Each structure stands twice: as C-alpha cells, then as structure tokens.
C-alpha positions as CSV (number, residue, x, y, z in Angstrom):
1,M,-9.5,9.6,-16.8
2,T,-10.4,5.9,-16.3
3,G,-14.1,5.8,-15.3
4,K,-13.2,5.8,-11.6
5,A,-15.0,8.3,-9.4
6,P,-13.2,11.5,-8.6
7,L,-12.0,12.1,-5.0
8,V,-11.3,15.2,-3.0
9,V,-8.7,14.8,-0.2
10,V,-8.7,17.2,2.7
11,G,-5.8,17.2,5.1
12,D,-2.3,18.1,6.2
13,A,0.5,17.8,3.6
14,L,4.0,16.8,4.7
15,L,7.3,16.4,2.8
16,D,9.0,13.1,3.5
17,R,12.7,12.5,2.9
18,D,14.7,9.2,3.1
19,L,18.5,9.1,3.5
20,T,19.4,5.5,2.7
21,G,22.9,4.2,3.2
22,H,24.9,1.5,5.0
23,A,26.3,1.2,8.5
24,D,29.2,-1.1,9.4
25,R,30.8,0.7,12.3
26,L,30.1,3.0,15.3
27,A,31.2,6.6,15.6
28,P,34.4,7.0,17.6
29,D,32.9,9.8,19.8
30,A,29.6,8.1,20.7
31,P,28.0,4.6,20.5
32,V,25.9,5.5,17.4
33,P,26.1,4.0,13.9
34,V,27.8,5.8,11.1
35,V,25.5,5.8,8.1
36,A,27.7,6.2,5.0
37,D,27.1,6.8,1.3
38,C,23.5,8.1,1.8
39,A,21.2,8.4,-1.2
40,E,18.4,10.9,-0.8
41,R,14.8,10.4,-2.0
42,V,11.9,12.8,-1.4
43,R,8.2,12.0,-1.7
44,P,4.8,13.4,-0.6
45,G,3.8,12.7,3.0
46,G,0.7,12.8,5.1
47,A,-2.4,13.8,3.2
48,A,-0.2,14.5,0.2
49,L,0.9,10.9,0.1
50,T,-2.8,9.7,0.4
51,A,-3.8,11.9,-2.5
52,Y,-0.8,10.9,-4.5
53,L,-1.6,7.2,-4.1
54,A,-5.2,7.7,-5.1
55,A,-4.0,9.6,-8.2
56,R,-1.6,6.8,-9.1
57,D,-4.6,4.5,-9.1
58,G,-5.8,6.4,-12.1
59,R,-8.3,8.6,-10.2
60,D,-9.1,12.3,-10.7
61,V,-7.9,13.7,-7.4
62,T,-8.1,17.2,-5.8
63,L,-6.0,17.9,-2.7
64,V,-7.0,20.6,-0.3
65,A,-4.2,21.2,2.1
66,G,-2.0,23.8,3.7
67,L,1.0,24.8,1.6
68,D,3.5,27.6,1.9
69,D,6.0,29.0,-0.6
70,G,9.1,27.8,1.2
71,P,11.5,25.1,-0.1
72,A,9.3,22.2,1.2
73,G,6.1,23.7,-0.2
74,R,7.7,24.2,-3.6
75,E,9.1,20.6,-3.6
76,L,5.6,19.3,-2.8
77,R,4.1,21.2,-5.7
78,R,6.8,19.8,-8.0
79,L,6.0,16.2,-6.9
80,L,2.2,16.6,-6.9
81,E,1.2,18.9,-9.8
82,P,1.8,16.3,-12.6
83,W,-0.7,14.0,-10.8
84,L,-3.5,16.0,-9.2
85,T,-5.2,19.3,-8.7
86,L,-3.9,21.4,-5.7
87,V,-6.0,23.8,-3.7
88,P,-3.6,25.4,-1.2
89,L,-4.7,26.7,2.2
90,P,-2.8,29.5,3.9
91,M,-0.5,28.4,6.7
92,T,1.3,29.7,9.7
93,G,4.9,28.4,9.6
94,E,6.5,26.0,7.1
95,V,5.3,22.7,5.6
96,P,6.4,20.0,8.0
97,E,9.3,17.8,6.8
98,K,10.1,14.3,8.2
99,T,13.5,12.9,7.4
100,R,14.3,9.2,8.0
101,V,17.8,7.9,8.1
102,L,18.0,4.3,7.1
103,A,20.9,1.8,7.2
104,Q,20.6,-1.5,5.3
105,G,16.9,-0.5,4.7
106,R,16.1,-0.2,8.4
107,P,15.3,3.2,10.1
108,V,17.9,4.5,12.4
109,V,16.5,7.9,13.4
110,R,13.8,10.3,12.2
111,L,14.4,14.1,12.1
112,D,11.3,16.4,12.1
113,H,11.4,20.0,10.9
114,G,8.7,22.6,10.5
115,S,5.6,23.2,12.7
116,G,3.3,24.8,10.1
117,R,-0.5,24.6,10.6
118,T,-3.4,25.5,8.3
119,L,-4.6,29.0,9.2
120,E,-8.0,29.1,7.6
121,A,-10.3,27.9,4.8
122,T,-10.6,29.7,1.5
123,E,-13.6,30.3,-0.7
124,E,-12.1,28.1,-3.4
125,A,-11.6,25.3,-0.9
126,R,-15.2,25.6,0.4
127,A,-16.5,25.5,-3.2
128,V,-14.5,22.4,-4.1
129,L,-15.8,20.6,-0.9
130,A,-19.4,21.6,-1.7
131,A,-19.1,20.2,-5.2
132,A,-17.3,17.0,-4.3
133,S,-18.9,13.6,-4.9
134,A,-16.6,11.9,-2.5
135,V,-14.3,13.2,0.2
136,L,-11.4,11.7,2.1
137,V,-10.1,13.4,5.2
138,S,-6.4,12.6,6.0
139,D,-6.1,14.4,9.4
140,Y,-2.5,14.7,10.7
141,G,-3.6,17.1,13.4
142,R,-2.3,20.3,11.7
143,G,-5.5,22.2,11.2
144,A,-6.8,21.5,7.7
145,A,-9.7,19.4,8.8
146,D,-10.6,21.8,11.6
147,A,-10.6,24.8,9.2
148,L,-13.0,23.0,6.8
149,R,-15.2,21.3,9.5
150,P,-18.4,23.3,8.8
151,G,-18.3,22.1,5.2
152,L,-17.5,18.6,6.2
153,L,-20.5,18.6,8.6
154,R,-22.7,19.4,5.6
155,R,-21.0,16.7,3.4
156,P,-19.7,13.9,5.6
157,P,-16.6,12.2,4.1
158,V,-16.6,8.6,2.8
159,V,-13.4,8.0,4.9
160,W,-11.8,9.9,7.8
161,D,-8.2,8.8,8.6
162,P,-7.8,10.3,12.1
163,H,-4.9,11.5,14.3
164,P,-4.9,11.8,18.1
165,R,-3.8,15.5,17.8
166,G,-6.7,16.3,15.4
167,G,-10.4,16.7,16.0
168,P,-13.0,13.9,15.9
169,P,-14.5,12.8,12.6
170,V,-17.8,14.5,11.8
171,P,-21.0,12.5,12.4
172,G,-22.2,10.6,9.4
173,T,-18.7,9.7,8.1
174,R,-19.0,6.3,6.4
175,L,-15.7,4.8,7.6
176,V,-13.1,5.9,10.1
177,T,-9.7,4.2,9.8
178,P,-7.5,4.5,13.0
179,A,-4.4,2.4,13.5
180,R,-4.4,0.1,16.5
181,S,-2.4,2.6,18.7
182,E,-4.7,5.5,17.6
183,A,-7.9,3.5,18.4
184,R,-6.5,2.7,21.9
185,T,-5.7,6.4,22.5
186,F,-9.2,7.5,21.4
187,A,-10.8,4.8,23.5
188,E,-8.8,5.7,26.6
189,A,-9.8,9.4,26.2
190,L,-13.5,8.3,26.1
191,R,-13.0,6.2,29.3
192,E,-11.3,9.1,31.1
193,A,-14.0,11.5,30.1
194,A,-16.6,9.1,31.5
195,G,-14.6,8.7,34.7
196,E,-13.9,5.0,34.1
197,T,-10.6,3.4,35.1
198,G,-8.9,0.5,33.2
199,G,-9.8,-1.0,29.9
200,P,-12.1,-3.7,28.9
201,Q,-11.4,-7.3,30.0
202,T,-9.0,-9.0,27.6
203,G,-8.8,-12.5,29.1
204,G,-11.3,-15.2,29.7
205,P,-11.8,-19.0,29.8
206,G,-11.0,-20.7,26.5
207,G,-9.4,-17.6,25.0
208,G,-6.6,-18.6,22.6
209,P,-3.5,-16.5,21.8
210,G,-4.6,-13.1,20.6
211,V,-8.3,-13.5,21.5
212,G,-8.1,-11.1,24.4
213,E,-6.5,-8.4,22.2
214,L,-9.1,-8.9,19.5
215,R,-11.8,-8.6,22.1
216,T,-10.3,-5.3,23.3
217,V,-10.1,-3.9,19.8
218,A,-13.7,-4.9,19.0
219,H,-14.9,-3.3,22.2
220,E,-13.0,-0.1,21.5
221,A,-14.1,0.1,17.9
222,S,-17.7,-0.4,18.9
223,A,-17.4,2.4,21.5
224,L,-15.9,4.8,18.9
225,V,-18.7,4.0,16.4
226,R,-21.3,5.1,18.9
227,H,-19.4,8.1,20.4
228,W,-18.5,9.5,17.0
229,R,-21.8,8.7,15.4
230,V,-20.2,7.3,12.3
231,A,-21.3,4.4,10.2
232,A,-18.3,2.2,10.7
233,V,-14.7,2.0,12.2
234,A,-12.0,-0.1,10.7
235,V,-9.0,-0.5,13.1
236,T,-5.9,-1.4,11.1
237,L,-3.8,-4.2,12.7
238,G,-0.7,-4.3,10.5
239,A,0.1,-7.9,9.4
240,R,-3.1,-9.1,11.0
241,G,-5.3,-7.1,8.7
242,A,-8.2,-4.9,10.0
243,L,-11.1,-5.2,12.3
244,L,-14.3,-3.6,10.9
245,S,-17.1,-2.6,13.4
246,Y,-20.5,-1.2,12.7
247,G,-21.1,-1.1,16.4
248,E,-22.0,-4.8,16.7
249,H,-20.5,-8.1,15.6
250,P,-17.1,-7.1,14.2
251,L,-15.7,-8.4,11.0
252,L,-12.0,-9.4,11.0
253,V,-10.5,-9.0,7.5
254,P,-7.1,-10.9,7.4
255,V,-4.3,-10.2,5.0
256,T,-4.1,-12.5,2.0
257,A,-0.3,-12.5,2.2
258,A,1.8,-11.2,5.2
259,H,4.6,-8.9,4.2
260,H,7.1,-7.7,6.8
261,G,8.8,-4.9,4.9
262,D,8.7,-1.1,5.5
263,A,5.2,-0.2,6.7
264,C,5.7,3.5,6.3
265,G,2.7,4.9,4.4
266,A,0.6,1.7,4.8
267,G,-2.2,3.6,6.6
268,D,-2.3,6.1,3.8
269,R,-2.5,3.3,1.2
270,F,-5.3,1.8,3.2
271,A,-7.3,5.0,3.4
272,A,-6.8,5.9,-0.2
273,T,-7.9,2.5,-1.4
274,A,-11.0,2.3,0.8
275,A,-12.1,5.9,-0.1
276,G,-11.7,5.1,-3.8
277,L,-13.7,1.9,-3.6
278,L,-16.5,3.6,-1.6
279,A,-16.5,6.4,-4.2
280,D,-16.9,3.8,-6.9
281,G,-20.0,2.3,-5.1
282,A,-18.5,-0.5,-3.1
283,L,-20.0,-1.6,0.2
284,V,-18.0,-0.7,3.3
285,G,-17.0,-4.4,3.9
286,E,-15.8,-4.7,0.3
287,A,-13.8,-1.4,0.6
288,V,-12.1,-2.6,3.7
289,E,-11.2,-6.0,2.1
290,G,-9.7,-4.2,-0.9
291,A,-7.8,-1.8,1.3
292,V,-6.3,-4.6,3.4
293,T,-5.1,-6.3,0.2
294,A,-3.7,-3.1,-1.2
295,A,-1.9,-2.1,2.0
296,S,-0.3,-5.5,2.4
297,A,1.0,-5.5,-1.1
298,F,2.2,-1.9,-0.6
299,V,4.3,-3.0,2.3
300,G,5.6,-5.9,0.3
301,A,6.7,-3.6,-2.5
302,G,8.7,-1.4,-0.1
303,G,6.1,0.9,1.5
304,A,6.4,4.6,0.8
305,G,10.2,4.2,0.5
306,G,9.6,2.0,-2.6
307,L,7.6,4.7,-4.5
308,S,9.1,6.4,-7.5
309,G,8.6,10.1,-6.9
310,T,9.6,11.1,-10.5
311,A,7.3,8.7,-12.4
312,H,4.8,10.3,-14.8
313,P,1.1,9.6,-14.4
314,A,1.2,7.6,-17.7
315,G,3.2,5.0,-15.8
316,A,0.7,4.5,-13.0
317,V,0.4,1.0,-11.7
318,P,-2.5,-0.8,-10.0
319,A,-3.0,-0.1,-6.3
320,G,-0.5,-1.9,-4.2
321,D,1.8,-3.1,-7.0
322,D,5.0,-1.2,-7.8
323,P,7.6,-3.8,-9.1
324,A,10.0,-1.1,-10.2
325,G,9.9,0.6,-6.8
326,L,10.5,-2.7,-5.1
327,V,13.5,-3.5,-7.3
328,A,14.9,0.0,-6.6
329,R,14.5,-0.4,-2.9
330,V,16.1,-3.9,-2.8
331,R,19.0,-2.7,-5.0
332,A,19.6,0.4,-2.7
333,T,20.3,-2.0,0.1
334,G,22.6,-4.3,-1.9
335,G,20.0,-7.1,-2.2
336,T,19.4,-9.6,-4.9
337,V,16.3,-9.3,-7.2
338,V,14.8,-12.6,-8.5
339,A,12.2,-12.8,-11.2
340,A,10.1,-15.7,-12.5
341,G,7.5,-15.8,-15.2
342,G,4.6,-17.8,-16.7
343,C,0.9,-17.9,-17.4
344,F,-0.1,-19.4,-14.0
345,D,-3.5,-20.2,-15.3
346,L,-4.4,-22.9,-12.9
347,L,-2.0,-22.5,-9.9
348,H,-0.8,-25.9,-8.8
349,A,1.8,-27.5,-6.5
350,G,4.4,-27.3,-9.2
351,H,4.0,-23.5,-9.5
352,V,4.0,-23.0,-5.8
353,G,7.1,-25.1,-5.2
354,L,9.0,-23.2,-8.0
355,L,8.0,-19.8,-6.6
356,Q,8.9,-20.7,-3.1
357,A,12.4,-22.0,-4.2
358,A,12.9,-18.9,-6.3
359,R,12.2,-16.6,-3.4
360,R,14.8,-18.3,-1.3
361,I,17.5,-17.4,-3.8
362,G,17.3,-13.7,-3.2
363,D,15.8,-10.8,-1.3
364,C,12.6,-10.3,-3.4
365,L,10.6,-12.1,-6.0
366,V,8.9,-10.4,-8.9
367,V,6.5,-12.7,-10.9
368,C,6.1,-11.7,-14.6
369,V,2.7,-12.9,-15.8
370,N,1.3,-13.2,-19.3
371,S,-1.7,-11.1,-20.1
372,D,-4.9,-12.8,-21.3
373,A,-4.1,-12.0,-24.9
374,S,-0.6,-13.4,-24.5
375,V,-1.9,-16.6,-23.0
376,R,-4.4,-16.9,-25.8
377,R,-1.7,-16.6,-28.4
378,R,0.4,-19.2,-26.7
379,K,-2.2,-21.7,-25.6
380,G,-5.0,-21.2,-28.0
381,E,-8.7,-20.3,-27.7
382,G,-10.3,-21.3,-24.4
383,R,-7.3,-20.2,-22.5
384,P,-6.7,-18.7,-20.0
385,V,-9.3,-20.5,-17.9
386,N,-8.8,-17.8,-15.2
387,P,-8.8,-14.2,-16.3
388,L,-5.8,-12.0,-15.5
389,A,-7.4,-10.3,-12.4
390,D,-8.0,-13.7,-10.8
391,R,-4.5,-15.0,-11.6
392,L,-3.0,-11.8,-10.1
393,R,-5.1,-12.1,-7.0
394,V,-4.0,-15.7,-6.4
395,L,-0.3,-14.9,-7.0
396,R,-0.4,-11.9,-4.7
397,A,-1.8,-14.1,-2.0
398,L,1.4,-16.2,-1.9
399,A,3.7,-15.2,0.9
400,C,6.7,-15.9,-1.4
401,V,5.6,-13.3,-4.0
402,D,6.7,-9.7,-3.4
403,A,5.3,-8.1,-6.5
404,V,3.6,-9.0,-9.8
405,A,4.1,-7.5,-13.2
406,V,2.2,-8.1,-16.4
407,F,3.5,-8.4,-20.0
408,D,1.5,-8.5,-23.2
409,E,4.1,-10.0,-25.5
410,N,4.7,-13.7,-26.1
411,T,7.8,-13.6,-24.0
412,P,8.9,-11.2,-21.2
413,E,12.1,-9.7,-22.6
414,R,10.8,-6.1,-22.7
415,L,9.6,-6.3,-19.1
416,L,12.9,-7.9,-18.0
417,A,14.9,-5.2,-19.7
418,E,13.0,-2.7,-17.6
419,L,13.3,-4.6,-14.3
420,R,16.8,-5.9,-14.9
421,P,16.6,-8.7,-12.3
422,D,19.8,-10.4,-11.0
423,V,18.3,-13.9,-11.4
424,W,15.7,-15.2,-13.8
425,V,14.1,-18.5,-12.8
426,K,12.5,-21.2,-15.0
427,G,11.2,-24.7,-14.0
428,G,13.4,-27.7,-14.7
429,D,10.8,-28.8,-17.4
430,Y,12.6,-26.3,-19.6
431,A,15.9,-28.2,-19.4
432,G,17.4,-28.5,-22.9
433,A,15.1,-25.9,-24.3
434,D,16.2,-22.5,-25.7
435,L,15.8,-19.7,-23.1
436,P,15.9,-16.4,-25.0
437,E,15.9,-14.6,-21.7
438,A,19.4,-16.1,-20.8
439,A,21.3,-14.0,-23.3
440,L,19.3,-10.9,-22.3
441,L,20.2,-11.2,-18.6
442,Q,23.9,-11.5,-19.5
443,E,23.7,-7.9,-20.9
444,W,23.6,-6.5,-17.3
445,G,25.4,-9.3,-15.5
446,G,22.3,-11.3,-14.5
447,Q,21.9,-15.1,-14.6
448,A,19.1,-17.4,-15.8
449,V,18.8,-20.6,-13.8
450,L,16.6,-23.7,-13.8
451,L,15.0,-25.0,-10.7
452,P,13.7,-28.6,-10.0
453,Y,10.1,-28.9,-11.0
454,L,7.5,-31.3,-9.7
455,D,7.0,-33.9,-12.4
456,G,3.5,-34.3,-13.9
457,R,2.1,-31.0,-12.7
458,S,0.7,-28.7,-15.3
459,S,-2.4,-26.6,-16.0
460,T,-2.9,-28.6,-19.2
461,A,-2.8,-31.9,-17.3
462,L,-5.2,-30.6,-14.7
463,M,-7.7,-29.5,-17.4
464,A,-7.4,-32.9,-19.1
465,R,-8.1,-34.8,-15.9
466,A,-11.0,-32.5,-15.1
467,A,-12.5,-33.0,-18.5
468,E,-12.1,-36.8,-18.2
469,G,-13.8,-36.8,-14.8
470,A,-16.7,-34.8,-16.2
471,R,-17.2,-37.4,-18.9
C-alpha cells in the first residue's frame, strides 16, 4: 500500500458505542442526570480498534480475533472490512459491546453487554501467524491470545498490550505496554506470589513532587521485564508520557503537548503506533517516542470518540491527526471551532502569540498549514527552510494546537470548506488586505477575524538577520 511493513494483530474485538447528548436537569424519580437528544456513533473497540488505527496509518493489517454472526459481530465486519483483512476465530457467546453515555462530551455511565470469549484457534489463524513479519497482541482477557499462545511462543510479538484478566506476554516479546494501573496490578501479583508485603519505597530525601511515584513505576517495570523475560516494558502514564524500562536505567518519554480530552482508546493508539514503527525497523526507544506523540495527539483530537467510523481508507490521515473527527466532536457538544493558517516556516513569538490567542476564542484550534509545494509557490525557491514534517511536529508540540491539517493549494479555501470552522483567524498584519476566506466563511455563518500581531516578527525577517549575522 504505502511501503510500510504489514502487521498482524491478534486479540479480542469489541464493539464500542457512544450515545452523546446534553444534560441540564435531574430525573424527577432519582438524582441522576437526564441525557437528552442523544446521537449514536459506533466504532471498533479493543483489538479491533488497534487494528483499525494501524490500518488508518496506511498499513496492510490482518486482524485475528473472535467474531460471531450476531448483530455486534456483523456491525464490526461492516466497520472493519473496508480497511483490513479479517481472520475470525470461533466464539462462545456474543461479541462484547461497551456503550458509553456522554453529556456535554463527558462520560456519565458505561453499559456492557456480551461475555463472548474465543473458543479455539483455527488452521487459517495459525498459518497467518506463522507467516507474519510482525505481530501485535491486543489482549483484553477474552481468550484470543491464549488460543494462539503456542504460535506466539514460536514467533514472539513486537508489541504485547496486556490486560490483567489475560495471560502474561510470551517470553521474547520486544515491548509490553501496560497502562499505569495495569502495571501496578501485575507487580502486586508478583509480590504476592513471592510472599512479599507492601510495595517499593516511594519517598526519600530530596525527592520532589512525583519522584516517588516515578521510582515506584521504574521499580515495577524493571521487575516485569525480568519476570516476563521480555526485551522492554513501557508503562503509559497518560499526560506524563511513558516510562520505558529494559530492566535497568529507565527512560522517561514525556509528551510534547499535553491534551486533556477524551482518553478513550489512547492505549490502543499507543500500541498500534509502537508496533508499526517496530515493524518498520525503528529502535524500541524511537517507537515509544513516536507512540507517545501519536497517543497525545489522538487524545487532543477527541480520542476514539473523535474517529469517523464511516470514512473510506482513501481518506486516511497520519497517525494521531484527525481534524475532521475533532471538529465533529466539538460540534456535537455545541462547541466553537477555530481555525488559523499559514506557512509557519520558522516558528517565532508572533506565531505563538497568534495561535494562543486564537485558541482562547473557542473550544478547539485547527491549524491549516501550507504544503512544501505551496510554500515554494508563494515564497520562492529556497523556501520552506523547514520541511513539512518538521513544521508539523513543532506545531503539534504547542499546547494551544488541537489538530493540524495540510493544504496544497495557494490558499486554504478547499480545506476550510471541508472543516467549516466557526471562526477563521489571521494576524493583524493582514489589516486592510483582501481576505478571500472571509466571504467563504459567511456561506455557513462563520466569521473571519483579525488578531493583534507582534510587530516586526516574521520568518523572512529572521532569515535576513541570520544571513546578516553570517556575513
């Protein structure tokens, strides 16, 4: 498809459902919120979400998971078959369904239905596993990994995303990715089995805020590496990033930009990205860094709730970026979508001030960025100084930026027509100039505005000063 290495995902498929509405009163018969005008969205969950995300990255993915022929199983097939190859395993019971009820974008309650478990492996599944160049296990404790454990022992996965109800990762796995709570549960089980009481010391002289907790995580990760006989364990820490341990001297990988949105599915995004990078030949540390960045951006774009379940593979977006999904999520909760655009070749204080002010206007900020070819047509040969990938990475690192979208034309009208933001922001240095985007936004009731701009700051001026200094 794209030159990326193929990936086989083994695990437990779920069907996730969101009922999103608004709540402004309590029920008369009980002190519970009344969630009204619910809109329903369904999407893959569990191992199915992990495989779906890897496929959206432009990767050739095969999912080996338990599937039945009931309503949830049929819905999963409809969502997944345009994106990847399905190898179903026989089940006892129905595909599990998890339904979240959200009000103003925040979960109120979750309803679980279905207790299906994988019954056994099939010859087709064993053959797919034996021929796989890279395997990711997404274990939700419902039997798929256990059924295929003999084959996994012969071909250790590149990534194992564990669950306390599942079995341990097979020895030789390159990277195991428990969440913080899962790592604690696994470590406590090890201590109980060894007859130990209490956990490792978390305090100590000179320990600043959070130092004791990091020491605990490092100790637990190191113990898991040794006990499981795996190459590395990366404990995901939410907004703090991830702690990577090879058994000694842990590496803390912080997030480049903290997002505090819906974290549902962030662990699946982390595992899918790490496995894909390892399959492509990255080192474990590089894979974890890439996975932290992707998971953080995924949360900023709305998490699993921001995914578009009906999109076609041709519309796949880079890992972690889903501007359309972010816009849909913000609109579903009555929020205001703000967009800003530019080349952002050499990011400077003027850019940052403008973007911070733009983000304060609404509930999310999408930055529309000129492609390299577009910058070249506008600025001439020698521009951009920084290629698109570098410019995107810098913008995504800003806490005020929720998503980034790229356009190849000279101006972003086509992209704006797709996103339909409520507010379009330009710097005050455009005052008096013609803004072709202004008339476009009026078509859907949007508004173009100018914001104050720090005088004398520009990429061109920076380049001129740098050239003068060099002489």
